[in-house]
C-alpha positions as CSV (number, residue, x, y, z in Angstrom):
1,X,-57.5,37.4,42.6
2,X,-54.0,36.1,43.6
3,X,-53.3,35.0,40.0
4,X,-54.5,38.3,38.5
5,X,-52.5,40.4,41.0
6,X,-49.4,38.3,40.3
7,X,-49.8,38.9,36.6
8,X,-50.2,42.6,37.2
9,X,-47.0,42.6,39.4
10,X,-45.1,40.8,36.7
11,X,-46.3,43.3,34.1
12,X,-45.2,46.2,36.2
13,X,-41.8,44.6,36.7
14,X,-41.0,43.9,33.0
15,X,-42.2,47.4,32.1
16,X,-40.4,49.4,34.8
17,X,-37.3,47.2,35.3
18,X,-36.8,45.3,32.0
19,X,-38.1,48.2,30.0
20,X,-40.2,46.0,27.6
21,X,-42.5,48.2,25.5
22,X,-46.0,48.3,27.1
23,X,-47.7,46.8,24.0
24,X,-45.6,43.7,24.1
25,X,-45.5,43.5,27.9
26,X,-49.3,43.5,28.2
27,X,-49.6,41.0,25.2
28,X,-47.1,38.6,26.7
29,X,-48.4,38.6,30.3
30,X,-52.0,38.4,29.0
31,X,-51.1,35.5,26.7
32,X,-49.2,33.4,29.1
33,X,-51.5,34.3,32.0
34,X,-54.5,33.1,29.9
35,X,-52.5,29.9,29.1
36,X,-51.8,29.4,32.8
37,X,-55.5,29.6,33.6
38,X,-55.9,26.7,31.1
39,X,-53.4,24.5,32.8
40,X,-49.9,25.6,31.6
41,X,-47.1,24.8,34.0
42,X,-43.3,24.6,33.9
43,X,-43.5,20.8,33.7
44,X,-45.8,20.6,30.7
45,X,-44.5,23.7,28.8
46,X,-43.2,21.8,25.8
47,X,-46.2,19.4,25.6
48,X,-48.9,22.0,26.5
49,X,-51.7,22.5,23.9
50,X,-51.6,26.2,23.1
51,X,-54.8,26.2,21.1
52,X,-56.9,28.2,23.5
53,X,-54.4,31.0,24.2
54,X,-53.4,31.3,20.5
55,X,-57.1,31.4,19.5
56,X,-57.8,34.2,22.0
57,X,-54.8,36.2,21.0
58,X,-55.3,35.8,17.2
59,X,-59.0,36.7,17.6
60,X,-58.1,39.9,19.4
61,X,-55.6,40.8,16.6
62,X,-58.0,40.1,13.8
63,X,-61.1,41.7,15.4
64,X,-59.1,44.8,16.2
65,X,-57.7,45.1,12.7
66,X,-61.1,44.7,11.2
67,X,-63.0,46.9,13.6
68,X,-64.6,49.7,11.5
69,X,-65.0,52.1,14.5
70,X,-61.2,52.0,15.0
71,X,-60.7,53.9,11.7
72,X,-61.5,57.0,13.7
73,X,-58.0,56.9,15.3
74,X,-55.8,57.2,12.2
75,X,-58.2,59.7,10.6
76,X,-58.1,62.1,13.7
77,X,-54.4,61.7,13.9
78,X,-54.1,62.6,10.2
79,X,-56.3,65.6,10.8
80,X,-54.1,66.8,13.6
81,X,-50.9,66.3,11.6
82,X,-52.3,68.3,8.7
83,X,-53.4,71.1,10.9
84,X,-50.0,71.2,12.6
85,X,-48.3,71.3,9.2
86,X,-50.5,74.2,8.1
87,X,-49.1,76.5,10.7
88,X,-52.3,77.0,12.6
89,X,-50.5,77.2,15.9
90,X,-49.1,80.6,15.0
91,X,-52.5,81.9,13.9
92,X,-54.2,80.7,17.1
93,X,-51.5,82.2,19.3
94,X,-51.7,85.6,17.4
95,X,-55.5,85.7,17.8
96,X,-55.3,84.9,21.5
97,X,-52.5,87.4,22.0
98,X,-54.6,90.1,20.3
99,X,-57.3,89.9,23.0
100,X,-55.3,88.9,26.1
101,X,-51.7,90.0,25.6
102,X,-52.0,93.5,27.2
103,X,-53.0,92.1,30.6
104,X,-50.7,91.0,33.4
105,X,-49.8,87.4,32.5
106,X,-51.7,88.0,29.3
107,X,-49.2,86.2,27.1
108,X,-49.4,83.1,29.4
109,X,-53.2,83.4,29.2
110,X,-53.0,83.6,25.4
111,X,-50.8,80.5,25.4
112,X,-53.3,78.6,27.4
113,X,-56.2,79.6,25.1
114,X,-54.1,78.8,22.0
115,X,-53.1,75.5,23.4
116,X,-56.8,74.7,24.1
117,X,-57.8,75.6,20.6
118,X,-54.9,73.8,19.0
119,X,-55.2,70.7,21.0
120,X,-58.9,70.5,20.2
121,X,-58.0,70.0,16.6
122,X,-54.6,68.2,17.1
123,X,-55.8,65.8,19.8
124,X,-52.3,65.2,21.1
125,X,-51.0,66.7,24.3
126,X,-47.3,66.0,23.5
127,X,-47.6,67.5,20.0
128,X,-49.4,70.6,21.4
129,X,-46.7,71.1,24.0
130,X,-43.8,70.7,21.5
131,X,-45.4,72.9,18.9
132,X,-46.5,75.7,21.2
133,X,-43.1,75.8,22.9
134,X,-41.7,77.0,19.6
135,X,-44.5,79.5,19.0
136,X,-45.2,81.0,22.4
137,X,-41.8,80.9,24.2
138,X,-40.0,83.5,22.1
139,X,-42.6,86.3,22.7
140,X,-42.9,85.6,26.4
141,X,-39.1,85.8,26.8
142,X,-39.2,89.0,24.7
143,X,-41.5,90.6,27.3
144,X,-39.5,89.3,30.3
145,X,-41.7,86.5,31.5
146,X,-40.3,84.1,34.1
147,X,-39.3,80.8,32.5
148,X,-41.3,79.0,35.2
149,X,-44.6,80.7,34.3
150,X,-43.9,80.6,30.5
151,X,-43.1,76.9,30.3
152,X,-45.8,75.9,32.9
153,X,-48.5,77.6,30.8
154,X,-47.4,75.6,27.8
155,X,-47.1,72.3,29.6
156,X,-50.4,72.7,31.4
157,X,-52.2,74.0,28.3
158,X,-50.9,71.0,26.3
159,X,-52.7,68.6,28.6
160,X,-56.1,69.9,27.3
161,X,-55.5,67.9,24.1
162,X,-56.6,64.6,25.6
163,X,-60.0,65.9,26.9
164,X,-61.3,68.6,24.6
165,X,-62.9,66.6,21.7
166,X,-61.9,65.1,19.3
167,X,-59.7,63.1,21.6
168,X,-57.9,59.9,20.8
169,X,-57.7,59.0,24.5
170,X,-61.5,59.2,24.7
171,X,-61.8,57.0,21.6
172,X,-59.6,54.4,23.1
173,X,-61.5,54.5,26.4
174,X,-64.8,54.1,24.5
175,X,-63.5,51.1,22.6
176,X,-62.1,49.4,25.8
177,X,-65.4,49.9,27.7
178,X,-67.8,49.7,24.7
179,X,-69.1,53.2,25.6
180,X,-70.6,55.6,23.1
181,X,-67.8,57.8,21.6
182,X,-70.1,60.6,20.7
183,X,-71.4,60.7,24.3
184,X,-67.8,60.8,25.5
185,X,-67.0,63.7,23.2
186,X,-70.0,65.6,24.4
187,X,-69.1,64.9,28.0
188,X,-65.6,66.2,27.6
189,X,-66.7,69.6,26.3
190,X,-67.6,71.4,29.5
191,X,-64.8,69.9,31.7
192,X,-62.3,70.8,28.9
193,X,-63.4,74.5,29.0
194,X,-63.4,74.4,32.8
195,X,-59.8,73.4,32.5
196,X,-59.0,76.5,30.3
197,X,-60.8,78.8,32.8
198,X,-59.1,77.3,35.8
199,X,-55.7,77.6,34.1
200,X,-56.4,81.3,33.4
201,X,-57.1,81.7,37.1
202,X,-53.9,80.0,37.9
203,X,-52.0,82.5,35.7
204,X,-53.7,85.4,37.5
205,X,-52.8,83.9,40.9
206,X,-49.1,83.6,39.8
207,X,-48.9,87.2,38.6
208,X,-50.8,88.5,41.6
209,X,-48.1,86.9,43.9
210,X,-45.2,88.1,41.6
211,X,-46.2,90.8,39.1
212,X,-42.7,90.6,37.5
213,X,-43.3,87.0,36.4
214,X,-45.8,88.1,33.7
215,X,-45.5,91.7,32.5
216,X,-48.0,93.3,30.2
217,X,-47.6,93.1,26.5
218,X,-48.7,95.5,23.8
219,X,-52.4,96.5,23.6
220,X,-53.8,96.1,20.1
221,X,-56.8,98.0,18.7
222,X,-60.0,96.4,17.4
223,X,-58.9,96.5,13.8
224,X,-55.8,94.5,14.6
225,X,-57.8,92.0,16.7
226,X,-60.3,91.4,13.9
227,X,-57.4,91.0,11.5
228,X,-55.8,88.4,13.8
229,X,-59.0,86.4,13.7
230,X,-58.9,86.1,9.9
231,X,-56.3,83.4,10.1
232,X,-58.4,81.0,12.3
233,X,-61.8,81.2,10.6
234,X,-61.1,78.2,8.5
235,X,-60.2,75.9,11.3
236,X,-63.0,77.2,13.5
237,X,-65.5,76.3,10.8
238,X,-63.9,72.9,10.4
239,X,-64.1,72.3,14.2
240,X,-67.7,73.4,14.2
241,X,-68.7,71.1,11.3
242,X,-66.9,68.1,12.7
243,X,-68.1,68.4,16.3
244,X,-71.5,69.9,15.4
245,X,-72.1,67.0,13.1
246,X,-71.3,64.5,15.8
247,X,-73.3,66.3,18.5
248,X,-76.3,66.8,16.1
249,X,-76.3,63.1,15.0
250,X,-75.7,64.1,11.4
251,X,-72.8,61.7,11.0
252,X,-70.9,59.2,13.1
253,X,-67.5,59.9,14.8
254,X,-65.8,57.9,12.1
255,X,-67.5,59.9,9.3
256,X,-66.7,63.1,11.2
257,X,-63.0,62.1,11.4
258,X,-63.0,61.5,7.6
259,X,-64.6,64.9,7.0
260,X,-62.1,66.5,9.5
261,X,-59.1,64.9,7.7
262,X,-60.4,66.1,4.3
263,X,-61.1,69.6,5.6
264,X,-57.7,69.8,7.2
265,X,-56.1,68.8,3.9
266,X,-58.0,71.5,2.1
267,X,-56.9,74.1,4.7
268,X,-53.3,73.0,4.4
269,X,-53.5,73.3,0.6
270,X,-55.1,76.7,0.8
271,X,-52.3,77.9,3.0
272,X,-49.7,76.6,0.5
273,X,-48.0,74.8,3.4
274,X,-47.9,71.3,1.8
275,X,-45.1,69.9,-0.3
276,X,-44.8,66.4,-1.6
277,X,-42.1,65.7,1.0
278,X,-44.2,67.2,3.7
279,X,-47.2,65.2,2.7
280,X,-45.1,62.0,2.8
281,X,-43.9,62.9,6.3
282,X,-47.4,63.5,7.5
283,X,-48.7,60.2,6.1
284,X,-45.7,58.2,7.5
285,X,-46.1,59.8,10.9
286,X,-49.8,59.1,10.9
287,X,-49.1,55.5,10.0
288,X,-46.4,55.1,12.6
289,X,-48.5,56.7,15.4
290,X,-51.6,54.6,14.4
291,X,-49.6,51.4,14.4
292,X,-48.2,52.2,17.8
293,X,-51.7,52.8,19.2
294,X,-53.2,49.7,17.6
295,X,-50.3,47.6,19.0
296,X,-50.9,49.0,22.5
297,X,-54.7,48.5,22.2
298,X,-54.3,44.9,21.1
299,X,-51.9,44.2,24.0
300,X,-54.4,45.8,26.4
301,X,-57.3,43.7,25.1
302,X,-55.2,40.5,25.4
303,X,-54.3,41.5,29.0
304,X,-57.9,42.3,29.7
305,X,-59.0,38.8,28.6
306,X,-56.5,37.3,31.2
307,X,-57.7,39.7,33.9
308,X,-61.3,38.9,33.3
309,X,-60.6,35.1,33.1
310,X,-58.8,35.3,36.4
311,X,-61.9,36.9,37.9
312,X,-60.2,40.1,39.2
313,X,-63.2,42.5,38.5
314,X,-65.6,40.2,40.3
315,X,-63.2,39.6,43.2
316,X,-62.8,43.4,43.6
317,X,-66.5,43.9,43.7
318,X,-66.9,41.2,46.4
319,X,-64.1,42.8,48.4
320,X,-65.8,46.2,48.2
321,X,-69.1,44.7,49.2
322,X,-67.5,43.0,52.2
323,X,-65.8,46.3,53.3
324,X,-69.3,47.9,53.4
325,X,-68.1,51.4,52.3
326,X,-70.0,53.8,50.1
327,X,-69.5,53.7,46.3
328,X,-68.0,57.2,46.3
329,X,-65.3,56.1,48.8
330,X,-64.4,53.4,46.2
331,X,-64.1,56.1,43.5
332,X,-61.9,58.3,45.7
333,X,-59.6,55.3,46.3
334,X,-59.4,54.6,42.6
335,X,-58.5,58.3,41.9
336,X,-55.8,58.1,44.6
337,X,-54.4,55.1,42.8
338,X,-54.4,57.0,39.5
339,X,-52.6,60.0,41.0
340,X,-49.9,57.7,42.5
341,X,-49.5,55.8,39.2
342,X,-49.3,59.1,37.3
343,X,-46.0,59.8,39.1
344,X,-44.5,56.7,37.5
345,X,-46.4,55.9,34.2
346,X,-47.2,58.0,31.2
347,X,-50.8,58.7,30.5
348,X,-51.7,56.1,27.8
349,X,-49.9,53.3,29.7
350,X,-51.8,54.2,32.9
351,X,-55.1,54.2,31.1
352,X,-54.7,50.9,29.3
353,X,-53.3,49.2,32.4
354,X,-56.1,50.2,34.8
355,X,-59.3,50.7,32.8
356,X,-59.9,46.9,32.1
357,X,-59.6,46.3,35.9
358,X,-61.6,49.2,37.2
359,X,-64.5,49.8,34.8
360,X,-66.4,46.5,35.5
361,X,-66.2,47.5,39.2
362,X,-67.4,51.0,38.6
363,X,-70.2,49.8,36.4
364,X,-71.3,47.3,39.0
365,X,-71.5,50.0,41.6
366,X,-74.0,51.8,39.4
367,X,-71.8,54.7,38.1
368,X,-72.2,56.0,34.6
369,X,-69.2,54.9,32.4
370,X,-69.3,58.1,30.4
371,X,-68.8,60.1,33.6
372,X,-66.1,57.7,34.7
373,X,-64.3,58.1,31.4
374,X,-64.1,61.9,31.8
375,X,-62.9,61.5,35.4
376,X,-60.2,59.1,34.2
377,X,-59.0,61.4,31.5
378,X,-58.9,64.4,33.9
379,X,-56.7,62.3,36.2
380,X,-54.6,61.3,33.2
381,X,-54.2,65.0,32.4
382,X,-52.8,65.5,35.9
383,X,-50.2,62.8,35.3
384,X,-48.9,64.7,32.3
385,X,-47.5,67.4,34.6
386,X,-46.9,65.3,37.7
387,X,-43.3,64.6,38.8
388,X,-41.2,62.6,38.2
389,X,-42.7,61.4,34.9
390,X,-44.7,64.4,33.6
391,X,-44.4,63.7,29.9
392,X,-45.3,67.2,28.9
393,X,-42.6,68.6,31.1
394,X,-39.9,66.4,29.6
395,X,-41.1,67.2,26.1
396,X,-40.6,70.9,26.9
397,X,-37.3,70.3,28.5
398,X,-36.2,68.5,25.3
399,X,-37.4,71.3,23.1
400,X,-36.1,74.1,25.4
401,X,-32.7,72.8,26.3
402,X,-31.8,75.9,28.4
403,X,-34.7,75.4,30.8
404,X,-34.4,72.7,33.5
405,X,-37.2,70.3,34.2
406,X,-37.1,71.3,37.8
407,X,-38.0,74.9,36.8
408,X,-40.9,73.7,34.8
409,X,-42.2,71.4,37.6
410,X,-42.0,74.3,40.0
411,X,-44.0,76.5,37.6
412,X,-46.8,73.9,37.0
413,X,-47.7,73.6,40.7
414,X,-50.6,76.2,40.5
415,X,-51.8,74.5,37.4
416,X,-51.7,71.1,39.0
417,X,-53.7,72.5,41.9
418,X,-56.3,73.9,39.4
419,X,-56.5,70.4,37.9
420,X,-57.2,68.9,41.4
421,X,-60.0,71.4,41.9
422,X,-61.5,70.5,38.5
423,X,-61.2,66.8,39.3
424,X,-63.0,67.3,42.6
425,X,-65.8,69.2,40.9
426,X,-66.3,66.7,38.1
427,X,-66.2,63.8,40.6
428,X,-68.6,65.2,43.1
429,X,-71.0,66.8,40.6
430,X,-71.4,64.3,37.8
431,X,-73.9,66.6,36.0
432,X,-70.9,68.7,34.9
433,X,-69.8,65.9,32.6
434,X,-73.2,64.4,31.8
435,X,-75.2,67.6,31.1
436,X,-74.5,67.6,27.3
437,X,-74.8,63.8,26.8
438,X,-78.2,63.8,28.6
439,X,-79.4,66.8,26.7
440,X,-78.4,65.5,23.3
441,X,-78.7,61.8,23.4
442,X,-80.7,60.5,26.4
């Protein structure tokens, strides 16, 4: 355990202090740690036979590049980029506003619902926050909404993107733990919609305490509401086909991602929102994001090989058994560690650093890995709005330069509390996450 913990400490140091990108940091520590386990020392550095470490690292690179199931990542990213380019965010916000805008805090509620719908297709929390900031902030300011509530509803709503399927984070977790991706997608559905409902309750709480923070907007009649829905039928059908096909076992997640990308391309063409330059930008951004995720995943797998070779998961299990505490206490300690790490690391880094260490322990204690994946992602969502490194908050602060990050952090407090409530419910009542997977696949 000492060797593994030393490697983990070195990893944190070169990420936080030296600022080495996490993909290279995990790869380097994993590679040299693995070599050390095979006899590498300072004295024999030049004469050491690197065959084992090089073979391990090269195998991870080749296997990851050739893994068919990983093609789901660039396809879902392409789908999200095409949907973003087609201007769907405006349509979703207009439809949400048509039904909720006339209530106190209604524009914030509409923003949360629109963020949930947009992130379900986009799959990226940061992209959802950046896009919806441009769409939702002007009308909320027009009706006199407090900047704290307006920005908080965008920042919190954007976090839904990593849980409501299709989710790239869930795909990566599934690949790291060899868990069924379609079961993870099914498990994320109910907790994702719980998040929307709890965020709506958070908005109601804020306007109950301070009615001036979220004045009522205009009330639209039913003809205008029906007309507002016309712009979102296409993407609703696409989402139903993609997710319904996965849940129904008609096609695999990879096939669903291909259908989703093709359908998003057709929607973008039908909206006349694509140009040759725009298509080139979409493809290059998809390639850039996919390459980044693949690099991080390869680094995580190399680091995971070192951690497993050093015996950290087995040592942790022995430590837990010697402490003689209940398995749920262990889960609560793990969640506390995640919340603390979320104050320092961004979501993907935190997931890739910790899952290889914790999931063998959780599995050994008899917990369902699908349930644990949803719990981890909910905690990761919390990290996106947790100071001092809430990534969604800083994305908003960069887009809305006249709003201070401190104002946004103050506004997200009720939403952060709502997330803690959801985390507690999903943790204590595993059936919330496992109901759909058990109904559909077990």
